[in-house]
Jmol script that loads the backbone (N, CA, C; Angstrom):
load data "model"
ATOM      1  N   ARG A   1       2.725-133.249  81.826  1.00  0.00           N
ATOM      2  CA  ARG A   1       3.946-133.371  82.562  1.00  0.00           C
ATOM      3  C   ARG A   1       5.084-132.579  81.918  1.00  0.00           C
ATOM      4  N   GLU A   2       5.111-132.673  80.599  1.00  0.00           N
ATOM      5  CA  GLU A   2       6.153-131.965  79.886  1.00  0.00           C
ATOM      6  C   GLU A   2       6.025-130.457  80.064  1.00  0.00           C
ATOM      7  N   MET A   3       4.806-129.965  80.089  1.00  0.00           N
ATOM      8  CA  MET A   3       4.529-128.547  80.322  1.00  0.00           C
ATOM      9  C   MET A   3       5.085-128.124  81.671  1.00  0.00           C
ATOM     10  N   ALA A   4       4.788-128.941  82.682  1.00  0.00           N
ATOM     11  CA  ALA A   4       5.207-128.598  84.037  1.00  0.00           C
ATOM     12  C   ALA A   4       6.702-128.670  84.152  1.00  0.00           C
ATOM     13  N   PHE A   5       7.308-129.675  83.539  1.00  0.00           N
ATOM     14  CA  PHE A   5       8.795-129.785  83.605  1.00  0.00           C
ATOM     15  C   PHE A   5       9.460-128.577  82.926  1.00  0.00           C
ATOM     16  N   ASP A   6       8.921-128.217  81.740  1.00  0.00           N
ATOM     17  CA  ASP A   6       9.494-127.097  81.007  1.00  0.00           C
ATOM     18  C   ASP A   6       9.397-125.796  81.843  1.00  0.00           C
ATOM     19  N   ALA A   7       8.245-125.599  82.455  1.00  0.00           N
ATOM     20  CA  ALA A   7       8.050-124.421  83.309  1.00  0.00           C
ATOM     21  C   ALA A   7       8.987-124.417  84.486  1.00  0.00           C
ATOM     22  N   ALA A   8       9.124-125.564  85.158  1.00  0.00           N
ATOM     23  CA  ALA A   8       9.980-125.667  86.321  1.00  0.00           C
ATOM     24  C   ALA A   8      11.427-125.375  85.935  1.00  0.00           C
ATOM     25  N   ALA A   9      11.842-125.901  84.774  1.00  0.00           N
ATOM     26  CA  ALA A   9      13.226-125.638  84.354  1.00  0.00           C
ATOM     27  C   ALA A   9      13.486-124.171  83.966  1.00  0.00           C
ATOM     28  N   ASN A  10      12.466-123.522  83.452  1.00  0.00           N
ATOM     29  CA  ASN A  10      12.626-122.154  82.971  1.00  0.00           C
ATOM     30  C   ASN A  10      12.163-121.089  83.946  1.00  0.00           C
ATOM     31  N   GLN A  11      11.135-121.406  84.721  1.00  0.00           N
ATOM     32  CA  GLN A  11      10.553-120.385  85.585  1.00  0.00           C
ATOM     33  C   GLN A  11      10.652-120.703  87.058  1.00  0.00           C
ATOM     34  N   GLY A  12      11.245-121.870  87.358  1.00  0.00           N
ATOM     35  CA  GLY A  12      11.449-122.248  88.760  1.00  0.00           C
ATOM     36  C   GLY A  12      10.355-123.178  89.291  1.00  0.00           C
ATOM     37  N   VAL A  13      10.782-124.046  90.177  1.00  0.00           N
ATOM     38  CA  VAL A  13       9.855-125.041  90.749  1.00  0.00           C
ATOM     39  C   VAL A  13       8.766-124.378  91.556  1.00  0.00           C
ATOM     40  N   GLY A  14       9.138-123.408  92.399  1.00  0.00           N
ATOM     41  CA  GLY A  14       8.136-122.772  93.248  1.00  0.00           C
ATOM     42  C   GLY A  14       7.049-122.060  92.426  1.00  0.00           C
ATOM     43  N   TRP A  15       7.481-121.265  91.448  1.00  0.00           N
ATOM     44  CA  TRP A  15       6.481-120.593  90.603  1.00  0.00           C
ATOM     45  C   TRP A  15       5.602-121.613  89.909  1.00  0.00           C
ATOM     46  N   THR A  16       6.200-122.669  89.388  1.00  0.00           N
ATOM     47  CA  THR A  16       5.451-123.696  88.664  1.00  0.00           C
ATOM     48  C   THR A  16       4.384-124.369  89.538  1.00  0.00           C
ATOM     49  N   ARG A  17       4.754-124.693  90.773  1.00  0.00           N
ATOM     50  CA  ARG A  17       3.802-125.299  91.685  1.00  0.00           C
ATOM     51  C   ARG A  17       2.573-124.411  91.910  1.00  0.00           C
ATOM     52  N   LYS A  18       2.840-123.119  92.133  1.00  0.00           N
ATOM     53  CA  LYS A  18       1.759-122.156  92.346  1.00  0.00           C
ATOM     54  C   LYS A  18       0.888-122.035  91.101  1.00  0.00           C
ATOM     55  N   ALA A  19       1.526-121.967  89.935  1.00  0.00           N
ATOM     56  CA  ALA A  19       0.775-121.824  88.662  1.00  0.00           C
ATOM     57  C   ALA A  19      -0.068-123.034  88.365  1.00  0.00           C
ATOM     58  N   LEU A  20       0.486-124.220  88.649  1.00  0.00           N
ATOM     59  CA  LEU A  20      -0.280-125.458  88.418  1.00  0.00           C
ATOM     60  C   LEU A  20      -1.500-125.490  89.308  1.00  0.00           C
ATOM     61  N   LYS A  21      -1.310-125.115  90.532  1.00  0.00           N
ATOM     62  CA  LYS A  21      -2.447-125.095  91.507  1.00  0.00           C
ATOM     63  C   LYS A  21      -3.512-124.090  91.041  1.00  0.00           C
ATOM     64  N   ALA A  22      -3.054-122.913  90.631  1.00  0.00           N
ATOM     65  CA  ALA A  22      -4.005-121.878  90.201  1.00  0.00           C
ATOM     66  C   ALA A  22      -4.751-122.291  88.925  1.00  0.00           C
ATOM     67  N   ALA A  23      -4.084-123.004  88.072  1.00  0.00           N
ATOM     68  CA  ALA A  23      -4.662-123.449  86.807  1.00  0.00           C
ATOM     69  C   ALA A  23      -5.730-124.519  87.027  1.00  0.00           C
ATOM     70  N   ALA A  24      -5.702-125.193  88.139  1.00  0.00           N
ATOM     71  CA  ALA A  24      -6.692-126.232  88.495  1.00  0.00           C
ATOM     72  C   ALA A  24      -6.939-127.236  87.396  1.00  0.00           C
ATOM     73  N   GLY A  25      -5.849-127.705  86.783  1.00  0.00           N
ATOM     74  CA  GLY A  25      -5.980-128.741  85.761  1.00  0.00           C
ATOM     75  C   GLY A  25      -6.310-128.258  84.367  1.00  0.00           C
ATOM     76  N   ASP A  26      -6.301-126.968  84.154  1.00  0.00           N
ATOM     77  CA  ASP A  26      -6.570-126.398  82.840  1.00  0.00           C
ATOM     78  C   ASP A  26      -5.289-125.978  82.165  1.00  0.00           C
ATOM     79  N   PRO A  27      -4.808-126.729  81.171  1.00  0.00           N
ATOM     80  CA  PRO A  27      -3.553-126.420  80.519  1.00  0.00           C
ATOM     81  C   PRO A  27      -3.557-125.029  79.894  1.00  0.00           C
ATOM     82  N   ALA A  28      -4.672-124.569  79.354  1.00  0.00           N
ATOM     83  CA  ALA A  28      -4.722-123.220  78.727  1.00  0.00           C
ATOM     84  C   ALA A  28      -4.488-122.140  79.786  1.00  0.00           C
ATOM     85  N   LYS A  29      -5.062-122.314  80.953  1.00  0.00           N
ATOM     86  CA  LYS A  29      -4.819-121.349  82.043  1.00  0.00           C
ATOM     87  C   LYS A  29      -3.357-121.378  82.509  1.00  0.00           C
ATOM     88  N   PHE A  30      -2.793-122.551  82.517  1.00  0.00           N
ATOM     89  CA  PHE A  30      -1.376-122.660  82.905  1.00  0.00           C
ATOM     90  C   PHE A  30      -0.474-121.927  81.905  1.00  0.00           C
ATOM     91  N   LEU A  31      -0.727-122.128  80.612  1.00  0.00           N
ATOM     92  CA  LEU A  31       0.064-121.428  79.586  1.00  0.00           C
ATOM     93  C   LEU A  31      -0.142-119.915  79.653  1.00  0.00           C
ATOM     94  N   ALA A  32      -1.367-119.486  79.904  1.00  0.00           N
ATOM     95  CA  ALA A  32      -1.643-118.067  80.073  1.00  0.00           C
ATOM     96  C   ALA A  32      -0.837-117.497  81.249  1.00  0.00           C
ATOM     97  N   ALA A  33      -0.757-118.270  82.318  1.00  0.00           N
ATOM     98  CA  ALA A  33       0.023-117.803  83.474  1.00  0.00           C
ATOM     99  C   ALA A  33       1.493-117.691  83.120  1.00  0.00           C
ATOM    100  N   ARG A  34       1.993-118.626  82.325  1.00  0.00           N
ATOM    101  CA  ARG A  34       3.395-118.560  81.905  1.00  0.00           C
ATOM    102  C   ARG A  34       3.625-117.305  81.076  1.00  0.00           C
ATOM    103  N   ARG A  35       2.733-117.037  80.131  1.00  0.00           N
ATOM    104  CA  ARG A  35       2.905-115.835  79.290  1.00  0.00           C
ATOM    105  C   ARG A  35       2.825-114.578  80.130  1.00  0.00           C
ATOM    106  N   ALA A  36       1.934-114.564  81.134  1.00  0.00           N
ATOM    107  CA  ALA A  36       1.827-113.391  81.964  1.00  0.00           C
ATOM    108  C   ALA A  36       3.095-113.213  82.816  1.00  0.00           C
ATOM    109  N   ARG A  37       3.685-114.293  83.267  1.00  0.00           N
ATOM    110  CA  ARG A  37       4.894-114.207  84.071  1.00  0.00           C
ATOM    111  C   ARG A  37       6.036-113.638  83.236  1.00  0.00           C
ATOM    112  N   TYR A  38       6.153-114.082  81.987  1.00  0.00           N
ATOM    113  CA  TYR A  38       7.194-113.519  81.123  1.00  0.00           C
ATOM    114  C   TYR A  38       6.992-112.035  80.930  1.00  0.00           C
ATOM    115  N   ALA A  39       5.720-111.619  80.741  1.00  0.00           N
ATOM    116  CA  ALA A  39       5.434-110.187  80.589  1.00  0.00           C
ATOM    117  C   ALA A  39       5.832-109.415  81.848  1.00  0.00           C
ATOM    118  N   GLU A  40       5.595-110.006  83.025  1.00  0.00           N
ATOM    119  CA  GLU A  40       5.990-109.362  84.298  1.00  0.00           C
ATOM    120  C   GLU A  40       7.507-109.208  84.360  1.00  0.00           C
ATOM    121  N   ILE A  41       8.225-110.245  83.935  1.00  0.00           N
ATOM    122  CA  ILE A  41       9.683-110.180  83.947  1.00  0.00           C
ATOM    123  C   ILE A  41      10.178-109.026  83.077  1.00  0.00           C
ATOM    124  N   ILE A  42       9.619-108.898  81.869  1.00  0.00           N
ATOM    125  CA  ILE A  42      10.030-107.869  80.946  1.00  0.00           C
ATOM    126  C   ILE A  42       9.649-106.483  81.497  1.00  0.00           C
ATOM    127  N   ALA A  43       8.468-106.359  82.110  1.00  0.00           N
ATOM    128  CA  ALA A  43       8.042-105.118  82.691  1.00  0.00           C
ATOM    129  C   ALA A  43       8.973-104.652  83.790  1.00  0.00           C
ATOM    130  N   ALA A  44       9.442-105.591  84.575  1.00  0.00           N
ATOM    131  CA  ALA A  44      10.343-105.287  85.701  1.00  0.00           C
ATOM    132  C   ALA A  44      11.759-105.001  85.224  1.00  0.00           C
ATOM    133  N   ASP A  45      12.141-105.578  84.128  1.00  0.00           N
ATOM    134  CA  ASP A  45      13.498-105.411  83.604  1.00  0.00           C
ATOM    135  C   ASP A  45      13.440-105.463  82.055  1.00  0.00           C
ATOM    136  N   PRO A  46      13.270-104.297  81.441  1.00  0.00           N
ATOM    137  CA  PRO A  46      13.120-104.259  79.983  1.00  0.00           C
ATOM    138  C   PRO A  46      14.315-104.897  79.198  1.00  0.00           C
ATOM    139  N   SER A  47      15.472-105.020  79.828  1.00  0.00           N
ATOM    140  CA  SER A  47      16.581-105.660  79.115  1.00  0.00           C
ATOM    141  C   SER A  47      16.280-107.144  78.824  1.00  0.00           C
ATOM    142  N   GLN A  48      15.304-107.685  79.512  1.00  0.00           N
ATOM    143  CA  GLN A  48      14.927-109.107  79.325  1.00  0.00           C
ATOM    144  C   GLN A  48      14.077-109.294  78.066  1.00  0.00           C
ATOM    145  N   ALA A  49      13.612-108.231  77.441  1.00  0.00           N
ATOM    146  CA  ALA A  49      12.796-108.328  76.240  1.00  0.00           C
ATOM    147  C   ALA A  49      13.488-109.053  75.115  1.00  0.00           C
ATOM    148  N   LYS A  50      14.802-109.090  75.140  1.00  0.00           N
ATOM    149  CA  LYS A  50      15.539-109.828  74.100  1.00  0.00           C
ATOM    150  C   LYS A  50      15.207-111.317  74.127  1.00  0.00           C
ATOM    151  N   PHE A  51      14.675-111.796  75.229  1.00  0.00           N
ATOM    152  CA  PHE A  51      14.337-113.235  75.331  1.00  0.00           C
ATOM    153  C   PHE A  51      12.868-113.506  75.002  1.00  0.00           C
ATOM    154  N   LYS A  52      12.097-112.488  74.721  1.00  0.00           N
ATOM    155  CA  LYS A  52      10.632-112.627  74.558  1.00  0.00           C
ATOM    156  C   LYS A  52      10.262-113.640  73.485  1.00  0.00           C
ATOM    157  N   LYS A  53      10.875-113.569  72.305  1.00  0.00           N
ATOM    158  CA  LYS A  53      10.577-114.481  71.223  1.00  0.00           C
ATOM    159  C   LYS A  53      10.836-115.909  71.612  1.00  0.00           C
ATOM    160  N   GLY A  54      11.963-116.163  72.240  1.00  0.00           N
ATOM    161  CA  GLY A  54      12.307-117.513  72.666  1.00  0.00           C
ATOM    162  C   GLY A  54      11.343-118.036  73.717  1.00  0.00           C
ATOM    163  N   TRP A  55      10.981-117.170  74.666  1.00  0.00           N
ATOM    164  CA  TRP A  55      10.030-117.571  75.701  1.00  0.00           C
ATOM    165  C   TRP A  55       8.677-117.906  75.065  1.00  0.00           C
ATOM    166  N   GLU A  56       8.242-117.048  74.130  1.00  0.00           N
ATOM    167  CA  GLU A  56       6.952-117.304  73.490  1.00  0.00           C
ATOM    168  C   GLU A  56       6.996-118.626  72.707  1.00  0.00           C
ATOM    169  N   ASN A  57       8.117-118.915  72.069  1.00  0.00           N
ATOM    170  CA  ASN A  57       8.252-120.184  71.348  1.00  0.00           C
ATOM    171  C   ASN A  57       8.183-121.400  72.282  1.00  0.00           C
ATOM    172  N   ARG A  58       8.758-121.248  73.501  1.00  0.00           N
ATOM    173  CA  ARG A  58       8.698-122.332  74.480  1.00  0.00           C
ATOM    174  C   ARG A  58       7.268-122.668  74.828  1.00  0.00           C
ATOM    175  N   VAL A  59       6.483-121.609  75.072  1.00  0.00           N
ATOM    176  CA  VAL A  59       5.099-121.812  75.471  1.00  0.00           C
ATOM    177  C   VAL A  59       4.239-122.220  74.301  1.00  0.00           C
ATOM    178  N   ALA A  60       4.450-121.675  73.142  1.00  0.00           N
ATOM    179  CA  ALA A  60       3.618-121.945  71.993  1.00  0.00           C
ATOM    180  C   ALA A  60       3.639-123.408  71.585  1.00  0.00           C
ATOM    181  N   ARG A  61       4.732-124.100  71.844  1.00  0.00           N
ATOM    182  CA  ARG A  61       4.766-125.491  71.441  1.00  0.00           C
ATOM    183  C   ARG A  61       3.796-126.372  72.204  1.00  0.00           C
ATOM    184  N   PHE A  62       3.255-125.846  73.318  1.00  0.00           N
ATOM    185  CA  PHE A  62       2.269-126.579  74.091  1.00  0.00           C
ATOM    186  C   PHE A  62       0.838-126.181  73.776  1.00  0.00           C
ATOM    187  N   ASP A  63       0.615-125.195  72.920  1.00  0.00           N
ATOM    188  CA  ASP A  63      -0.717-124.715  72.630  1.00  0.00           C
ATOM    189  C   ASP A  63      -1.646-125.834  72.126  1.00  0.00           C
ATOM    190  N   ARG A  64      -1.119-126.718  71.277  1.00  0.00           N
ATOM    191  CA  ARG A  64      -1.942-127.803  70.744  1.00  0.00           C
ATOM    192  C   ARG A  64      -2.512-128.676  71.859  1.00  0.00           C
ATOM    193  N   VAL A  65      -1.729-128.946  72.870  1.00  0.00           N
ATOM    194  CA  VAL A  65      -2.163-129.744  74.006  1.00  0.00           C
ATOM    195  C   VAL A  65      -3.151-128.941  74.857  1.00  0.00           C
ATOM    196  N   ALA A  66      -2.846-127.692  75.073  1.00  0.00           N
ATOM    197  CA  ALA A  66      -3.676-126.859  75.935  1.00  0.00           C
ATOM    198  C   ALA A  66      -5.092-126.704  75.413  1.00  0.00           C
ATOM    199  N   PHE A  67      -5.250-126.632  74.116  1.00  0.00           N
ATOM    200  CA  PHE A  67      -6.573-126.376  73.551  1.00  0.00           C
ATOM    201  C   PHE A  67      -7.201-127.640  72.945  1.00  0.00           C
ATOM    202  N   ALA A  68      -6.639-128.794  73.312  1.00  0.00           N
ATOM    203  CA  ALA A  68      -7.207-130.060  72.842  1.00  0.00           C
ATOM    204  C   ALA A  68      -8.533-130.358  73.577  1.00  0.00           C
ATOM    205  N   ASP A  69      -9.212-131.324  73.044  1.00  0.00           N
ATOM    206  CA  ASP A  69     -10.459-131.772  73.709  1.00  0.00           C
ATOM    207  C   ASP A  69     -10.154-132.161  75.166  1.00  0.00           C
ATOM    208  N   PRO A  70     -10.963-131.730  76.099  1.00  0.00           N
ATOM    209  CA  PRO A  70     -10.717-132.000  77.511  1.00  0.00           C
ATOM    210  C   PRO A  70     -10.663-133.462  77.882  1.00  0.00           C
ATOM    211  N   ASP A  71     -11.182-134.344  77.019  1.00  0.00           N
ATOM    212  CA  ASP A  71     -11.148-135.761  77.301  1.00  0.00           C
ATOM    213  C   ASP A  71      -9.937-136.490  76.799  1.00  0.00           C
ATOM    214  N   THR A  72      -8.975-135.755  76.255  1.00  0.00           N
ATOM    215  CA  THR A  72      -7.793-136.404  75.708  1.00  0.00           C
ATOM    216  C   THR A  72      -6.860-136.858  76.778  1.00  0.00           C
ATOM    217  N   ALA A  73      -6.000-137.784  76.424  1.00  0.00           N
ATOM    218  CA  ALA A  73      -4.991-138.292  77.360  1.00  0.00           C
ATOM    219  C   ALA A  73      -4.056-137.207  77.803  1.00  0.00           C
ATOM    220  N   ALA A  74      -3.796-136.239  76.911  1.00  0.00           N
ATOM    221  CA  ALA A  74      -2.868-135.168  77.278  1.00  0.00           C
ATOM    222  C   ALA A  74      -3.399-134.365  78.471  1.00  0.00           C
ATOM    223  N   ARG A  75      -4.694-134.092  78.472  1.00  0.00           N
ATOM    224  CA  ARG A  75      -5.286-133.355  79.623  1.00  0.00           C
ATOM    225  C   ARG A  75      -5.200-134.218  80.870  1.00  0.00           C
ATOM    226  N   GLU A  76      -5.485-135.480  80.741  1.00  0.00           N
ATOM    227  CA  GLU A  76      -5.423-136.387  81.898  1.00  0.00           C
ATOM    228  C   GLU A  76      -4.006-136.406  82.454  1.00  0.00           C
ATOM    229  N   ALA A  77      -3.021-136.411  81.587  1.00  0.00           N
ATOM    230  CA  ALA A  77      -1.635-136.398  82.061  1.00  0.00           C
ATOM    231  C   ALA A  77      -1.301-135.108  82.725  1.00  0.00           C
ATOM    232  N   PHE A  78      -1.811-133.982  82.242  1.00  0.00           N
ATOM    233  CA  PHE A  78      -1.566-132.690  82.865  1.00  0.00           C
ATOM    234  C   PHE A  78      -2.176-132.651  84.257  1.00  0.00           C
ATOM    235  N   VAL A  79      -3.384-133.145  84.406  1.00  0.00           N
ATOM    236  CA  VAL A  79      -4.054-133.102  85.680  1.00  0.00           C
ATOM    237  C   VAL A  79      -3.328-134.008  86.681  1.00  0.00           C
ATOM    238  N   ALA A  80      -2.691-135.078  86.206  1.00  0.00           N
ATOM    239  CA  ALA A  80      -1.990-136.022  87.094  1.00  0.00           C
ATOM    240  C   ALA A  80      -0.724-135.452  87.684  1.00  0.00           C
ATOM    241  N   THR A  81      -0.194-134.365  87.133  1.00  0.00           N
ATOM    242  CA  THR A  81       1.059-133.856  87.634  1.00  0.00           C
ATOM    243  C   THR A  81       0.901-133.100  88.927  1.00  0.00           C
TER     244      THR A  81
END
end "model"
wireframe off; spacefill off
backbone 0.3
color backbone group
């Protein structure tokens, strides 16, 4: 839930809904989509590269959850969103 909220606040609710659906309950896929979206933003407007480190830090703090054992409560919470 925290991953989804963070994405919605930073990347927009519409984008987040689409990314959650595409990730099909896989937190690692969701984080990969976030990283890809940031890369798209920078490619479209190189002046946005100044935010790259901060964006990467936002996503990196969820890596532990994304790559946890699939049976953990964190994954269940992610799927429930």
